[in-house]
C-alpha positions as CSV (number, residue, x, y, z in Angstrom):
1,X,-35.3,12.8,-7.2
2,X,-34.2,16.3,-8.2
3,X,-33.5,17.1,-4.5
4,X,-30.5,14.7,-4.5
5,X,-28.6,17.3,-6.6
6,X,-28.5,19.6,-3.6
7,X,-25.4,17.7,-2.6
8,X,-23.5,19.7,-5.3
9,X,-21.9,22.7,-3.7
10,X,-23.1,26.2,-4.7
11,X,-19.7,27.3,-5.9
12,X,-19.2,24.4,-8.3
13,X,-18.1,25.5,-11.8
14,X,-17.8,22.1,-13.5
15,X,-19.5,18.7,-12.9
16,X,-17.9,15.6,-14.4
17,X,-20.4,12.7,-14.6
18,X,-18.8,9.3,-14.6
19,X,-20.8,8.0,-17.6
20,X,-20.9,4.4,-18.6
21,X,-24.1,4.7,-20.6
22,X,-25.9,2.2,-18.3
23,X,-29.2,2.8,-16.5
24,X,-27.7,4.5,-13.4
25,X,-25.5,7.1,-15.1
26,X,-28.2,7.7,-17.8
27,X,-30.7,8.6,-15.0
28,X,-28.2,10.9,-13.3
29,X,-27.3,12.6,-16.6
30,X,-31.0,13.3,-17.3
31,X,-31.4,14.7,-13.7
32,X,-28.4,17.0,-14.2
33,X,-29.5,18.4,-17.5
34,X,-33.1,18.8,-16.6
35,X,-32.2,20.7,-13.4
36,X,-31.2,23.9,-15.4
37,X,-27.8,23.8,-13.8
38,X,-25.6,26.8,-13.1
39,X,-22.5,24.7,-13.8
40,X,-21.0,23.1,-16.9
41,X,-21.6,19.3,-17.3
42,X,-19.2,17.0,-19.0
43,X,-20.1,13.3,-19.3
44,X,-16.8,11.4,-18.8
45,X,-16.6,7.9,-20.3
46,X,-13.7,5.6,-19.5
47,X,-13.2,2.8,-22.0
48,X,-11.3,-0.1,-20.4
49,X,-11.3,-2.1,-23.6
50,X,-12.2,-5.3,-21.7
51,X,-15.4,-6.2,-23.6
52,X,-16.3,-6.9,-27.2
53,X,-19.0,-4.2,-26.9
54,X,-16.6,-1.6,-25.5
55,X,-16.5,0.6,-28.6
56,X,-20.3,0.4,-28.9
57,X,-20.7,1.6,-25.4
58,X,-18.2,4.4,-26.1
59,X,-20.2,5.5,-29.2
60,X,-23.5,5.3,-27.3
61,X,-22.1,7.7,-24.6
62,X,-20.8,10.2,-27.2
63,X,-24.1,10.1,-29.2
64,X,-26.4,10.5,-26.1
65,X,-24.3,13.3,-24.7
66,X,-24.7,15.2,-27.9
67,X,-28.4,14.7,-27.8
68,X,-28.3,16.8,-24.6
69,X,-26.0,19.3,-26.3
70,X,-23.0,18.1,-24.4
71,X,-19.5,17.0,-25.5
72,X,-18.4,13.8,-23.8
73,X,-14.9,13.3,-22.6
74,X,-13.6,9.8,-23.5
75,X,-10.4,8.2,-22.1
76,X,-9.2,4.8,-23.2
77,X,-7.1,2.4,-21.1
78,X,-5.1,-0.4,-22.6
79,X,-6.4,-3.9,-21.8
80,X,-2.8,-4.9,-21.1
81,X,-2.7,-2.6,-18.1
82,X,-5.5,-4.6,-16.3
83,X,-4.1,-7.1,-13.9
84,X,-5.6,-10.3,-12.4
85,X,-8.3,-8.6,-10.3
86,X,-10.1,-7.0,-13.2
87,X,-12.8,-5.2,-11.2
88,X,-10.5,-3.7,-8.6
89,X,-7.7,-2.7,-11.1
90,X,-10.2,-1.1,-13.6
91,X,-11.7,0.9,-10.8
92,X,-8.3,2.0,-9.5
93,X,-7.2,3.2,-12.9
94,X,-10.6,4.9,-13.5
95,X,-10.5,6.9,-10.3
96,X,-6.9,7.9,-10.9
97,X,-8.0,9.5,-14.1
98,X,-10.8,11.3,-12.2
99,X,-8.5,12.4,-9.5
100,X,-6.0,13.9,-11.9
101,X,-8.7,15.8,-13.8
102,X,-10.7,17.1,-10.9
103,X,-10.1,20.8,-10.2
104,X,-10.7,23.0,-7.1
105,X,-14.2,24.1,-8.3
106,X,-15.1,20.8,-9.9
107,X,-17.0,17.7,-8.8
108,X,-17.0,14.1,-10.1
109,X,-20.4,12.5,-9.8
110,X,-20.9,8.7,-9.8
111,X,-24.3,7.1,-10.0
112,X,-23.9,4.6,-7.2
113,X,-27.3,3.7,-5.6
114,X,-28.7,1.8,-2.7
115,X,-28.2,-1.6,-4.4
116,X,-24.6,-0.8,-4.9
117,X,-24.3,0.1,-1.2
118,X,-25.8,-3.2,-0.2
119,X,-23.5,-5.1,-2.5
120,X,-20.4,-3.3,-1.1
121,X,-21.5,-4.0,2.5
122,X,-22.0,-7.7,1.9
123,X,-18.8,-8.1,-0.2
124,X,-16.7,-6.4,2.5
125,X,-18.4,-8.5,5.2
126,X,-17.6,-11.7,3.3
127,X,-13.9,-10.5,3.0
128,X,-13.8,-10.1,6.8
129,X,-13.6,-6.3,6.7
130,X,-13.9,-4.2,9.9
131,X,-15.9,-1.0,10.3
132,X,-13.7,0.8,7.7
133,X,-14.9,-1.5,5.0
134,X,-18.4,-2.0,6.3
135,X,-19.2,1.7,6.3
136,X,-19.5,1.1,2.5
137,X,-19.6,3.8,-0.2
138,X,-19.1,7.4,1.0
139,X,-21.6,9.9,-0.1
140,X,-19.0,12.5,-0.6
141,X,-15.2,12.8,-0.2
142,X,-12.2,14.7,-1.4
143,X,-10.9,13.6,-4.9
144,X,-7.9,15.4,-6.2
145,X,-8.4,19.1,-5.9
146,X,-12.2,18.8,-6.0
147,X,-14.9,16.5,-4.6
148,X,-16.4,13.1,-5.4
149,X,-20.2,13.0,-4.9
150,X,-22.7,10.2,-5.1
151,X,-26.2,11.8,-5.0
152,X,-28.2,8.6,-5.7
153,X,-27.2,6.5,-2.7
154,X,-30.7,6.8,-1.2
155,X,-32.4,5.4,-4.2
156,X,-32.8,1.7,-5.3
157,X,-32.2,0.4,-8.8
158,X,-36.0,-0.2,-9.0
159,X,-36.6,3.5,-8.4
160,X,-34.1,4.4,-11.1
161,X,-35.8,2.0,-13.5
162,X,-39.2,3.6,-12.8
163,X,-37.7,7.1,-13.4
164,X,-36.1,6.0,-16.7
165,X,-39.4,4.4,-17.9
166,X,-41.4,7.5,-17.0
167,X,-39.0,9.8,-19.0
168,X,-38.5,7.1,-21.8
169,X,-34.8,7.2,-21.3
170,X,-32.5,4.9,-23.4
171,X,-29.5,3.2,-21.8
172,X,-26.8,0.7,-22.8
173,X,-27.2,-2.8,-21.3
174,X,-23.7,-3.9,-20.5
175,X,-23.6,-7.7,-21.4
176,X,-20.9,-8.2,-18.7
177,X,-23.5,-7.5,-16.0
178,X,-24.7,-11.1,-16.3
179,X,-21.3,-12.6,-16.0
180,X,-21.4,-14.5,-12.7
181,X,-17.6,-14.8,-12.5
182,X,-17.7,-11.3,-11.0
183,X,-18.7,-11.2,-7.3
184,X,-21.0,-8.2,-7.7
185,X,-22.9,-9.8,-10.5
186,X,-23.3,-13.0,-8.5
187,X,-24.7,-11.1,-5.5
188,X,-27.0,-9.0,-7.8
189,X,-28.4,-11.9,-9.9
190,X,-28.2,-14.9,-7.5
191,X,-28.3,-13.7,-3.9
192,X,-30.3,-10.5,-3.7
193,X,-33.5,-11.9,-5.3
194,X,-33.5,-14.6,-2.6
195,X,-32.9,-11.9,0.1
196,X,-35.7,-9.7,-1.3
197,X,-38.2,-12.6,-1.2
198,X,-37.6,-13.0,2.5
199,X,-36.6,-9.5,3.6
200,X,-38.1,-7.0,1.1
201,X,-36.4,-4.0,2.8
202,X,-32.9,-5.5,3.1
203,X,-31.4,-2.6,1.3
204,X,-32.6,-0.1,3.9
205,X,-31.3,-2.4,6.7
206,X,-27.9,-2.8,5.1
207,X,-27.7,0.9,4.4
208,X,-28.4,1.6,8.1
209,X,-25.7,-0.8,9.1
210,X,-23.3,1.0,6.8
211,X,-24.1,4.3,8.4
212,X,-23.6,2.9,11.9
213,X,-20.3,1.4,10.9
214,X,-19.3,4.8,9.5
215,X,-20.0,6.4,12.9
216,X,-18.0,3.7,14.6
217,X,-15.1,4.3,12.3
218,X,-15.3,8.0,12.9
219,X,-14.9,7.4,16.6
220,X,-12.0,4.9,16.1
221,X,-10.3,7.5,13.9
222,X,-10.6,10.1,16.6
223,X,-9.2,7.8,19.2
224,X,-6.3,6.8,16.8
225,X,-5.6,10.5,16.2
226,X,-5.3,11.1,20.0
227,X,-3.0,8.0,20.3
228,X,-0.9,9.1,17.3
229,X,-0.3,12.5,18.9
230,X,0.6,10.9,22.2
231,X,3.0,8.3,20.8
232,X,4.8,10.3,18.1
233,X,8.3,10.9,19.2
234,X,10.3,12.0,16.1
235,X,10.1,12.1,12.4
236,X,11.5,9.6,9.9
237,X,11.2,11.3,6.5
238,X,7.6,12.6,6.4
239,X,6.1,10.0,8.7
240,X,6.1,10.1,12.5
241,X,7.6,7.2,14.4
242,X,5.7,5.5,17.2
243,X,7.1,5.0,20.7
244,X,7.3,1.3,21.3
245,X,7.3,1.4,25.1
246,X,4.0,3.3,25.1
247,X,2.5,1.4,22.2
248,X,2.7,-1.9,24.1
249,X,0.8,-0.4,27.0
250,X,-2.3,0.0,24.8
251,X,-4.9,-2.8,24.5
252,X,-4.4,-5.1,21.5
253,X,-7.4,-3.7,19.7
254,X,-6.4,-0.1,20.3
255,X,-2.9,-0.9,19.2
256,X,-4.1,-2.3,15.9
257,X,-6.4,0.6,15.4
258,X,-3.5,3.0,15.8
259,X,-1.3,1.1,13.4
260,X,-4.1,1.1,10.7
261,X,-4.6,4.8,11.2
262,X,-0.8,5.5,11.1
263,X,-0.5,3.7,7.8
264,X,-3.6,5.4,6.3
265,X,-2.4,8.9,7.4
266,X,0.9,8.2,5.5
267,X,-1.2,7.6,2.3
268,X,-0.2,4.0,2.1
269,X,-2.3,0.9,1.3
270,X,-3.9,-0.9,4.2
271,X,-2.0,-3.9,5.7
272,X,-3.9,-7.2,5.7
273,X,-4.8,-8.6,9.0
274,X,-2.2,-11.4,8.9
275,X,0.6,-8.9,8.2
276,X,-0.7,-6.6,11.0
277,X,-0.6,-9.5,13.4
278,X,3.1,-10.0,12.4
279,X,3.7,-6.5,13.5
280,X,2.0,-7.2,16.8
281,X,4.0,-10.3,17.3
282,X,7.3,-8.4,16.7
283,X,6.6,-5.7,19.3
284,X,8.3,-7.8,21.9
285,X,11.4,-8.5,19.9
286,X,14.9,-8.3,21.5
287,X,16.3,-4.8,21.9
288,X,19.1,-5.5,19.5
289,X,16.9,-7.0,16.9
290,X,15.7,-5.0,13.9
291,X,12.7,-6.8,12.5
292,X,11.0,-5.8,9.3
293,X,7.5,-6.5,8.1
294,X,7.4,-5.8,4.4
295,X,4.6,-4.8,2.1
296,X,4.9,-4.1,-1.7
297,X,4.8,-0.3,-1.1
298,X,6.4,0.0,2.3
299,X,7.7,-1.7,5.4
300,X,7.3,-1.4,9.2
301,X,10.6,-1.6,11.0
302,X,11.6,-1.6,14.7
303,X,14.7,0.2,15.9
304,X,15.7,2.1,19.1
305,X,12.3,1.3,20.8
306,X,10.4,3.0,17.9
307,X,8.3,1.8,15.0
308,X,9.3,3.3,11.6
309,X,7.1,3.4,8.5
310,X,9.5,3.2,5.5
311,X,8.0,3.7,2.0
312,X,9.7,1.8,-0.8
313,X,11.9,3.9,-3.1
314,X,12.2,7.0,-0.8
315,X,16.0,6.7,-0.3
316,X,18.5,7.7,-3.0
317,X,21.3,5.3,-3.9
318,X,24.3,7.4,-3.2
319,X,27.9,6.2,-3.5
320,X,31.4,7.7,-3.6
321,X,33.2,10.8,-2.6
322,X,32.3,14.4,-3.5
323,X,34.9,17.1,-3.2
324,X,33.7,20.7,-2.5
325,X,36.9,22.3,-1.2
326,X,36.0,26.0,-0.3
327,X,32.7,26.1,-2.4
328,X,29.9,28.1,-0.9
329,X,27.3,25.5,-1.9
330,X,27.2,21.8,-1.1
331,X,25.0,20.2,-3.8
332,X,24.6,16.6,-5.0
333,X,21.6,16.4,-7.3
334,X,21.4,12.6,-7.5
335,X,21.3,12.4,-3.7
336,X,18.8,15.3,-3.3
337,X,21.4,17.1,-1.1
338,X,21.7,20.8,-1.1
339,X,22.9,23.2,1.6
340,X,25.2,26.2,1.9
341,X,28.6,26.0,3.4
342,X,27.5,28.3,6.2
343,X,24.5,26.0,7.0
344,X,26.7,22.9,6.9
345,X,29.1,24.3,9.6
346,X,26.2,25.5,11.6
347,X,24.6,22.0,11.6
348,X,27.9,20.4,12.5
349,X,28.4,23.1,15.3
350,X,32.0,23.6,14.0
351,X,33.6,27.0,13.2
352,X,34.6,27.6,9.6
353,X,38.4,28.1,9.4
354,X,38.5,27.6,5.6
355,X,38.7,23.8,5.9
356,X,38.4,21.8,2.7
357,X,35.0,20.1,2.6
358,X,34.2,16.7,1.1
359,X,31.1,14.5,1.4
360,X,31.1,10.8,1.1
361,X,28.7,7.9,1.7
362,X,29.5,4.6,3.4
363,X,31.3,2.0,1.4
364,X,33.7,-0.9,2.0
365,X,36.9,1.2,1.3
366,X,36.7,3.3,4.4
367,X,39.6,3.1,6.8
368,X,38.9,1.1,10.0
369,X,39.3,4.1,12.2
370,X,36.5,5.9,10.3
371,X,34.2,2.9,10.4
372,X,34.5,2.8,14.2
373,X,33.9,6.6,14.5
374,X,31.0,6.3,12.0
375,X,29.4,3.6,14.1
376,X,29.5,5.8,17.2
377,X,28.1,8.8,15.2
378,X,25.2,6.7,13.9
379,X,24.4,5.5,17.4
380,X,24.8,8.9,18.9
381,X,22.3,10.4,16.4
382,X,20.1,7.3,16.5
383,X,20.3,6.8,12.7
384,X,18.4,3.6,11.7
385,X,20.6,1.0,10.0
386,X,18.6,1.1,6.8
387,X,19.2,4.9,6.5
388,X,23.0,4.8,7.2
389,X,24.1,4.0,3.6
390,X,22.2,7.2,2.4
391,X,23.4,9.5,5.2
392,X,26.0,12.0,4.1
393,X,29.3,11.9,6.0
394,X,31.2,15.3,6.1
395,X,35.0,15.3,6.0
396,X,37.0,18.5,6.9
397,X,40.6,18.6,5.7
398,X,40.3,14.8,5.1
399,X,39.0,14.0,8.6
400,X,35.6,12.7,9.5
401,X,33.8,15.6,11.2
402,X,30.2,14.6,11.4
403,X,27.0,13.6,9.6
404,X,24.7,15.7,7.5
405,X,21.3,14.8,8.9
């Protein structure tokens, strides 16, 4: 099993081991220490405080790390921070810690094995996942500034048990592993023994399926990348917009594939199938309609024959009038607005004749003549309606001169 550690890059300075004290991570800790490593090893225990035995587990990890001459890192999370989906939320918080602590020459190792891969495949299949979910647990990926590695994915739990027994390793038996309220535990304790009786090599078969789904997803991502480059027309914030006319020319499956990729590339959570279908249904909306499909972290909006991806909280709530007169810098910190007077006139394509500059944002007190001109300016520059309240209007000597885009 030592050969599995070849996954760790040669230039690694520090290896963090996600250490629960259980069988899997105890085997991986022994493998790391006995390999005479060239890098430092820090067992990293995250105490979620969800079990009566949480403090016992924490102390076990500290004590056993010291037996190897290592100092464990321990982080505690408050039980109150765990939401309804305990497994998913605990995992998200744990990986956020790992991501923040992982440096450029560092690796985080987890002890996921072949049984975990089989569980993940079946759970995702039962949730109706596509190839992105069915590809299962990645062997390696970027995490923070460093990497996340899973060197034990080719080994079953039985093999890890045999290794631990041969080397007389001790580990902490987590009592929650027998709690059938958790889906993974139900599969592990109720379903897999039945599968193993009929198909002894089911883990290998499911692992092969995961690899094939991974290859399929790779090709889908490549196709989506080509489509994204072809359909990107302009930029809204940091996210490209999609040309609606060309999008509807794609087949429905290719369209959905592009939308999923577009969302993922923006670093936003995946959209459930039902919400994605809402987007598909809205693609034929009236030209003057501005439909919105909202998610907790973002929304997809249609305007000007384009699809916009609008993250929540990206706009600044700006109000009022800001007088700058002849100032050389135009700066409004609360609105994240900063430019020089020279740049402002250049962007407006107006000559500077010492006009007095003021900046304002749309409100109900504007004169009717300004509201009409504003509407024409917004339409001319194709400013989406939801961005208009946050778009700076430039006045020169008290007259509306243009927009600061």
